[in-house]
VOFITOR-58837 format. One line per field, with one value per residue (C-alpha): x, y, z; residue number from 1. Coordinates in Angstrom, 2 decimals, always signed. Example, Ala and Ser with C-alpha at 12.3 -4.5 7.8 and 13.67 -1.06 7.14 Angstrom:
2
x	+12.30:+13.67
y	-4.50:-1.06
z	+7.80:+7.14
resi	1:2
//
This chain:
367
x	+136.61:+140.14:+143.25:+144.21:+140.74:+140.58:+143.95:+142.56:+139.59:+141.94:+144.06:+141.01:+139.70:+142.98:+142.59:+143.76:+144.12:+142.16:+141.63:+144.56:+147.14:+145.61:+146.06:+149.55:+150.55:+149.05:+151.02:+154.28:+153.85:+151.66:+149.24:+147.37:+148.92:+152.39:+151.41:+150.34:+153.52:+155.86:+158.30:+157.33:+160.38:+159.29:+155.79:+156.95:+159.17:+155.98:+154.78:+152.10:+152.53:+153.36:+154.61:+151.12:+149.56:+152.24:+151.48:+147.79:+148.57:+150.74:+147.98:+145.45:+147.33:+146.48:+143.06:+139.82:+137.95:+137.61:+136.17:+133.61:+132.71:+132.05:+129.83:+127.87:+127.43:+126.15:+123.69:+122.26:+122.33:+124.95:+127.32:+130.97:+132.39:+136.17:+137.55:+138.65:+135.17:+133.27:+130.21:+132.07:+130.44:+132.22:+131.46:+133.93:+136.81:+138.69:+139.06:+142.23:+140.32:+137.66:+136.76:+138.79:+135.77:+132.09:+129.23:+125.91:+122.53:+120.07:+121.06:+123.14:+122.11:+123.65:+120.91:+122.18:+124.99:+122.27:+121.92:+121.88:+122.52:+120.20:+121.52:+120.84:+120.00:+119.15:+116.81:+114.94:+112.14:+108.84:+110.32:+113.34:+111.20:+108.84:+111.69:+113.40:+110.19:+109.62:+113.10:+113.40:+109.95:+110.54:+113.81:+112.57:+109.58:+112.03:+114.15:+116.97:+118.31:+118.26:+121.37:+121.53:+122.86:+119.82:+120.29:+117.38:+115.71:+116.50:+118.12:+115.09:+112.71:+114.72:+114.68:+111.00:+109.95:+111.90:+110.10:+106.74:+107.38:+108.38:+111.90:+115.32:+117.26:+120.69:+121.47:+125.17:+125.68:+128.11:+128.01:+127.85:+124.81:+123.70:+123.61:+120.40:+121.02:+119.27:+116.89:+113.73:+114.68:+114.63:+111.71:+113.02:+116.40:+114.70:+112.59:+115.36:+117.03:+113.73:+114.11:+117.69:+120.56:+122.21:+125.90:+128.78:+132.54:+132.45:+132.47:+129.01:+128.68:+130.64:+128.88:+128.77:+131.00:+132.23:+134.85:+132.54:+130.17:+132.75:+133.98:+130.39:+129.92:+132.72:+131.07:+127.79:+129.70:+131.48:+128.32:+126.26:+126.52:+125.74:+124.80:+121.86:+121.73:+118.11:+118.54:+121.56:+122.99:+126.52:+127.81:+125.87:+127.68:+125.91:+128.45:+131.21:+129.43:+129.07:+132.75:+133.84:+131.52:+133.16:+136.64:+135.69:+134.75:+131.00:+128.21:+126.93:+123.44:+121.76:+118.23:+118.28:+116.45:+115.50:+118.38:+116.87:+116.88:+119.90:+118.91:+119.48:+122.81:+124.79:+122.91:+123.06:+126.79:+127.34:+125.66:+128.01:+130.92:+129.81:+127.14:+124.38:+121.22:+118.05:+114.44:+112.86:+113.83:+113.63:+116.36:+118.64:+117.73:+118.82:+122.36:+122.28:+121.26:+123.55:+121.28:+118.82:+115.57:+112.30:+112.81:+110.18:+110.90:+107.68:+109.46:+111.42:+108.56:+104.81:+102.93:+101.17:+97.74:+97.72:+94.75:+94.23:+93.71:+91.96:+95.17:+96.40:+93.02:+93.02:+96.44:+95.23:+92.05:+94.07:+96.37:+93.42:+91.90:+94.98:+95.48:+98.53:+100.21:+101.14:+104.41:+105.18:+105.17:+101.69:+100.35:+102.00:+100.58:+97.09:+96.53:+98.71:+100.60:+104.28:+106.80:+108.04:+104.49:+103.62:+106.84:+105.97:+102.44:+103.75:+106.13:+103.37:+101.04:+103.82:+104.63:+100.97:+100.84:+98.09:+100.15:+103.12:+106.03:+106.29:+108.93:+109.99:+108.92:+105.24:+102.79:+99.62:+97.04:+97.23:+93.96
y	+157.76:+156.49:+158.66:+157.58:+158.24:+161.61:+162.42:+161.41:+163.73:+166.55:+165.92:+165.85:+169.13:+170.95:+173.52:+172.92:+169.13:+166.96:+163.18:+162.27:+164.19:+162.98:+159.34:+160.12:+161.43:+158.39:+156.14:+157.89:+158.30:+155.18:+156.89:+160.16:+160.62:+160.42:+162.93:+165.49:+164.94:+165.18:+168.03:+170.66:+169.79:+166.15:+167.14:+169.39:+166.56:+164.71:+165.34:+168.02:+169.32:+173.02:+175.05:+176.51:+173.04:+171.88:+174.87:+174.00:+170.42:+171.57:+173.95:+171.11:+169.26:+171.97:+172.85:+171.76:+171.86:+168.06:+167.85:+170.56:+168.76:+165.57:+167.42:+169.10:+165.79:+164.04:+166.85:+166.57:+162.77:+162.74:+159.79:+160.52:+157.50:+157.28:+155.27:+152.53:+152.24:+148.98:+151.08:+152.96:+152.03:+149.16:+150.77:+153.58:+151.56:+150.71:+154.26:+156.25:+159.53:+158.22:+160.60:+159.88:+160.99:+160.65:+162.41:+160.54:+161.76:+158.91:+155.32:+153.49:+149.86:+146.86:+146.99:+150.45:+148.65:+148.00:+151.59:+153.75:+157.47:+159.69:+163.14:+165.93:+169.55:+171.98:+173.70:+170.54:+170.79:+168.97:+166.28:+165.90:+165.71:+163.17:+160.95:+161.20:+160.29:+157.29:+155.83:+156.69:+155.30:+152.04:+151.30:+152.43:+150.10:+147.23:+147.92:+149.82:+152.80:+156.10:+158.26:+161.91:+165.29:+167.19:+169.92:+171.68:+170.04:+166.41:+165.61:+166.85:+164.90:+161.72:+162.05:+163.04:+160.15:+157.62:+158.89:+158.71:+155.06:+154.36:+153.61:+154.46:+157.47:+158.90:+162.57:+163.38:+167.02:+169.65:+171.20:+170.10:+168.03:+170.74:+173.33:+173.56:+173.95:+174.76:+176.60:+175.43:+171.83:+172.45:+170.11:+167.47:+167.54:+166.77:+163.99:+162.00:+160.70:+159.06:+156.53:+156.94:+159.26:+162.60:+162.04:+164.51:+164.58:+168.20:+169.43:+169.89:+173.63:+173.92:+176.19:+175.16:+176.81:+176.13:+173.66:+171.48:+170.20:+168.38:+166.66:+165.70:+164.29:+161.77:+160.35:+159.98:+158.00:+155.87:+154.98:+153.81:+150.79:+152.96:+156.52:+157.70:+161.18:+161.94:+165.49:+167.79:+170.74:+170.66:+172.51:+170.54:+169.27:+165.95:+165.30:+165.41:+162.65:+160.63:+161.11:+160.00:+157.01:+155.92:+156.46:+154.22:+151.48:+151.76:+151.92:+155.29:+155.58:+158.56:+159.30:+160.85:+164.12:+166.55:+167.68:+171.18:+171.42:+172.89:+170.84:+167.60:+168.44:+167.02:+163.70:+163.35:+164.10:+161.37:+158.87:+159.86:+159.32:+155.80:+156.09:+153.48:+155.10:+154.05:+154.92:+152.94:+151.63:+148.11:+149.00:+150.02:+146.99:+144.63:+145.99:+145.79:+142.16:+141.89:+144.16:+142.35:+143.46:+142.44:+143.36:+145.98:+149.14:+148.63:+146.04:+148.83:+151.08:+150.75:+153.64:+155.81:+157.21:+160.99:+163.23:+166.61:+169.47:+172.69:+174.55:+171.74:+171.57:+175.32:+175.08:+172.22:+174.13:+177.22:+175.23:+173.46:+176.82:+177.76:+175.45:+177.46:+176.72:+178.66:+179.10:+179.11:+182.92:+183.15:+180.67:+182.51:+185.86:+184.62:+182.40:+184.30:+181.18:+181.19:+180.00:+177.01:+175.73:+176.08:+174.31:+171.38:+171.14:+171.36:+168.47:+166.40:+167.02:+166.08:+162.89:+161.88:+162.65:+165.24:+168.01:+168.08:+170.47:+172.10:+174.43:+177.56:+175.97:+176.19:+173.64:+172.24:+169.78:+166.26:+165.68
z	-6.78:-6.13:-6.34:-9.87:-11.24:-9.52:-11.10:-14.49:-14.05:-12.99:-16.08:-18.33:-16.89:-17.47:-20.24:-23.80:-23.66:-26.09:-26.09:-28.35:-26.33:-23.08:-24.09:-25.44:-22.01:-20.30:-22.66:-21.81:-18.05:-17.48:-15.09:-14.67:-11.25:-12.81:-15.51:-12.91:-10.89:-13.90:-14.40:-16.93:-19.05:-19.17:-20.21:-23.06:-24.32:-25.28:-28.84:-29.01:-25.46:-25.49:-22.55:-22.13:-22.01:-19.55:-17.31:-17.38:-16.38:-13.48:-12.34:-12.48:-9.74:-7.19:-8.58:-6.90:-10.22:-10.33:-6.82:-7.63:-10.87:-8.92:-6.46:-9.26:-11.08:-7.96:-7.24:-10.78:-11.06:-13.79:-14.08:-14.90:-16.72:-17.12:-20.03:-17.60:-16.05:-16.64:-17.54:-20.29:-23.64:-25.38:-28.74:-27.89:-26.47:-29.67:-30.97:-30.33:-30.17:-27.78:-24.94:-21.78:-19.74:-20.64:-18.86:-18.91:-17.69:-17.95:-18.60:-21.16:-21.68:-23.41:-26.02:-27.06:-28.87:-31.46:-32.57:-35.66:-35.87:-37.88:-38.70:-41.16:-41.77:-38.99:-41.48:-42.35:-44.89:-44.50:-46.76:-44.48:-41.35:-42.89:-44.07:-40.69:-38.85:-41.12:-40.61:-36.91:-36.18:-38.06:-36.29:-32.86:-33.14:-33.65:-30.60:-32.32:-30.34:-32.21:-31.76:-32.82:-31.76:-30.37:-32.98:-34.63:-37.61:-38.44:-35.08:-33.15:-35.39:-34.86:-31.05:-30.86:-33.11:-31.03:-27.91:-29.66:-30.43:-26.81:-28.03:-26.71:-27.91:-27.09:-27.60:-27.94:-26.99:-28.18:-24.71:-21.07:-20.11:-17.67:-20.46:-22.50:-26.23:-28.45:-26.09:-27.89:-27.02:-23.27:-22.64:-25.04:-23.30:-19.99:-21.54:-23.21:-20.00:-19.03:-21.86:-22.96:-22.20:-22.73:-23.43:-23.62:-23.29:-22.18:-18.57:-17.09:-17.67:-20.93:-23.42:-27.10:-29.68:-33.21:-31.95:-29.88:-32.55:-34.74:-31.56:-30.74:-34.25:-33.86:-30.73:-32.62:-35.25:-32.64:-30.70:-33.67:-35.95:-38.98:-39.87:-41.96:-43.49:-44.32:-45.64:-45.67:-47.52:-48.88:-45.80:-43.19:-40.11:-40.73:-43.47:-40.83:-38.92:-42.12:-42.98:-39.51:-39.64:-42.90:-41.44:-38.51:-40.98:-40.49:-43.07:-44.28:-45.76:-47.41:-48.58:-52.07:-52.53:-55.25:-57.45:-57.24:-53.45:-51.69:-48.65:-50.56:-52.16:-49.23:-49.13:-52.92:-52.83:-50.23:-52.53:-55.37:-52.97:-52.09:-49.40:-49.75:-51.19:-49.37:-50.04:-47.20:-43.76:-45.17:-47.69:-44.86:-42.73:-45.52:-45.19:-41.39:-40.94:-37.89:-35.84:-33.53:-35.16:-33.61:-29.95:-29.32:-27.38:-25.45:-23.34:-21.70:-20.81:-20.38:-21.98:-19.45:-20.25:-20.52:-19.73:-21.36:-18.96:-19.92:-20.82:-23.06:-24.79:-25.36:-27.05:-29.26:-30.16:-31.05:-33.33:-34.99:-35.95:-38.02:-40.99:-42.05:-38.73:-35.60:-33.77:-30.06:-29.76:-31.28:-28.72:-25.83:-26.91:-27.74:-24.69:-22.20:-21.12:-20.14:-22.73:-20.71:-20.17:-23.86:-24.85:-22.58:-24.01:-27.59:-26.98:-25.35:-28.30:-30.74:-28.86:-28.95:-32.72:-32.32:-33.89:-36.23:-36.63:-40.05:-41.46:-39.56:-36.25:-37.20:-35.79:-37.35:-36.05:-37.45:-39.30
resi	1:2:3:4:5:6:7:8:9:10:11:12:13:14:15:16:17:18:19:20:21:22:23:24:25:26:27:28:29:30:31:32:33:34:35:36:37:38:39:40:41:42:43:44:45:46:47:48:49:50:51:52:53:54:55:56:57:58:59:60:61:62:63:64:65:66:67:68:69:70:71:72:73:74:75:76:77:78:79:80:81:82:83:84:85:86:87:88:89:90:91:92:93:94:95:96:97:98:99:100:101:102:103:104:105:106:107:108:109:110:111:112:113:114:115:116:117:118:119:120:121:122:123:124:125:126:127:128:129:130:131:132:133:134:135:136:137:138:139:140:141:142:143:144:145:146:147:148:149:150:151:152:153:154:155:156:157:158:159:160:161:162:163:164:165:166:167:168:169:170:171:172:173:174:175:176:177:178:179:180:181:182:183:184:185:186:187:188:189:190:191:192:193:194:195:196:197:198:199:200:201:202:203:204:205:206:207:208:209:210:211:212:213:214:215:216:217:218:219:220:221:222:223:224:225:226:227:228:229:230:231:232:233:234:235:236:237:238:239:240:241:242:243:244:245:246:247:248:249:250:251:252:253:254:255:256:257:258:259:260:261:262:263:264:265:266:267:268:269:270:271:272:273:274:275:276:277:278:279:280:281:282:283:284:285:286:287:288:289:290:291:292:293:294:295:296:297:298:299:300:301:302:303:304:305:306:307:308:309:310:311:312:313:314:315:316:317:318:319:320:321:322:323:324:325:326:327:328:329:330:331:332:333:334:335:336:337:338:339:340:341:342:343:344:345:346:347:348:349:350:351:352:353:354:355:356:357:358:359:360:361:362:363:364:365:366:367
//
């Protein structure tokens, strides 16, 4: 990494400096190196730069935080893409609030420009999960990359379905890519880079908080050609993604739901506000004729046969004996298997469509 790019990473890692103010400073001083070398009085003369922020920038010049971040990234095979990097996604370049630095674990490909984001409720109902699986599966089968936020509920269903169909999926995180969140998606988070990517604008070990998820949502909107909300309450963060998508001039789609369900109020409200209502993937595809449908995801990756060992079979047998469903804790207690091993088996069984996730993280065998 050359001196200017190292200076940019130092600037980015200084506390209390978001993308807009970072680019404003670069516009005024013309280079990150010049920003770090500037006098405090010159920094505070720039709109939005407080004395505290200026102090943080000055401290960044002498800090070794950037060097340590580079070492940690290299050790964990994470790419750090600066906004001036040729590998930086073209879909982000035209936005003023684009992330100056993007962390990527996995691979971003040119074909990912043909992507849709699918978002929705963290407390997805069986209806929401089924709808999400139908849309995500249809598009993944046709070579369209599925983008979502790795949250519980709809996001998880979208990612898992894309993997089932041997498609590509990108998870945009509200935390650093070396932080696992939510914890029940630990295995899924390790699987996604094998046929897609984990993406974040946050430093590698940044923990999630209430401020990080809205910032994540804008990147989801930037990366995708359009956003689909399959199920969402009126307060769902998915509505933020939809709003940003509309502000960026992209299409917003929503699946209508029951007028009596609180989990459909958000999606139904979007439709009243102008989102395109869709009741099938084909409906959505008609509006997105510019996407290169037809290229199958199987071209990227040859399915590998999987054998069931005795532990996996015992988990499947246990689930099949409970028509009402079982959760992870019940499996752990009954079969005396460690949580991480059960989680891995559960994901494998889901990906092979032998079990299905129901409400409240309950699992049933597919009959």
